[in-house]
N, C-alpha and C positions, 0 to 999 in steps of 0.2 A: 573226755581227756584217754589219748591216744598213747601205747606206749613206743619207746622208740625202735625201729626196727634194724638190726643190726641183723646180716648174714652169717645164718653160721660157720659158713665157710671164711669170713675174716676173725671169726672171735680164733678160730680151731690154726690158723694161720698165724695169730699174735701168740698163741701159747706154745706150739711146736717151732716157733725163730724163740722163742725163750729158751724152749726146753734141747734145742739142737746146738745153741751158741753155751750152755750150760755142758751138756755131754762134748763140746770139742775142747771145753777149756781145762774139765776134770778128766775126763773117760779115754781120751783118745790119744795116744800113742806113738804114730805112727809119723817116721822123723819126718814122710813127704808134705806132710799137713804141717806147714809153719804159724806165723800169725795171722789166723783167719778170722774177719769178723762179718758174722750172719747179718746181711743189711734189709733182706726183706724176703719173705717167702707165700707165694700165690700157691693156693690150695684151691681147687677145682671143686663145683660147687658140689659133685657128688663122693667129694672126701676123697677121691680114690689115689688124686695124681697131687705132690705138690713141690713145685720148684722154689728151691733153695737157692739166694741171691747171696753170695759172697766175695767182699774184700778180700785182697790177699796182701799183706805187708811183705816188697822182696820181693824177687823177680820170677823164680818158680813157678807160674802161675799154673802150667797143664799139669806139672808133677804134681802139683796141691790138687786140683782138683781129679785128679786120676787116684791121688789116696782116697781124698771123701768120697769117689764112688767104690772105690774095694773096702771101704767103711760102712755103707750104706745099709746093710744089712745087720750090721752091729747098730747104727746108730735108730735104725725103726726098731728091733727087738727092746730101745732102751726107750724110747718111747712109747711102745706097746706096756714097760713099766712103770712108766710115768701117765700117761692120759687115761682116762677113762673113755678108749672109744671101740666098739666093736670092728674095726679096721683101720688100721696104721696108714696114711696114705703110701703110693713108692715114690722116694723121694729120686728128684731128678737137681742135679747142682748145674747153676752156670755161674758165670764172673759176670761181678758186676761191677761195667766199667766208671757206672756215677763219681766215685770219686775225686779218679784219675782226672775226670773230664770238667770237673769245677775246678779243682787245683790246675791246668791250662788255662781254663777261665782267669783264672785270677792272676796266673802270672803274664795273660796277655794284657788285662784291666791294670798290671801293675807299669807297663811296659810300655803302656800309651798314656800313663798319668807322669811317668820320666819323662816322656817327650813333650809332655805338651810343659811339664816343669821349668824345662829348656827352653822351648819358645823357638819359634821358627829359626834357623838356621843355628842354630846353639851346634850340633850335629857334629 
């Protein structure tokens, strides 16, 4: 019977995602960083780099990303205290547009549904 194979980078990514979300919620006091959700983390196979995808509630995405970039050294240091790893990956923050795309698609589907309910020529 073989064990399920999970890439170490995927396990590390999951833990980094949880830890960064907690750090952002409890430790970061930068006013540029508003309500941020960590949506995904991708860690390179060599565990040296991690891309952290975030969604931002509100309009100032650029300011939030700049705040996250300036806090990345602090976040890495916190990860170093929380995780038992020889090297903590370099963090690269990216904006995740998936929630906005999903909301836009739902809006389009709602419009189509409304048009179908009205029927042809009812506009």
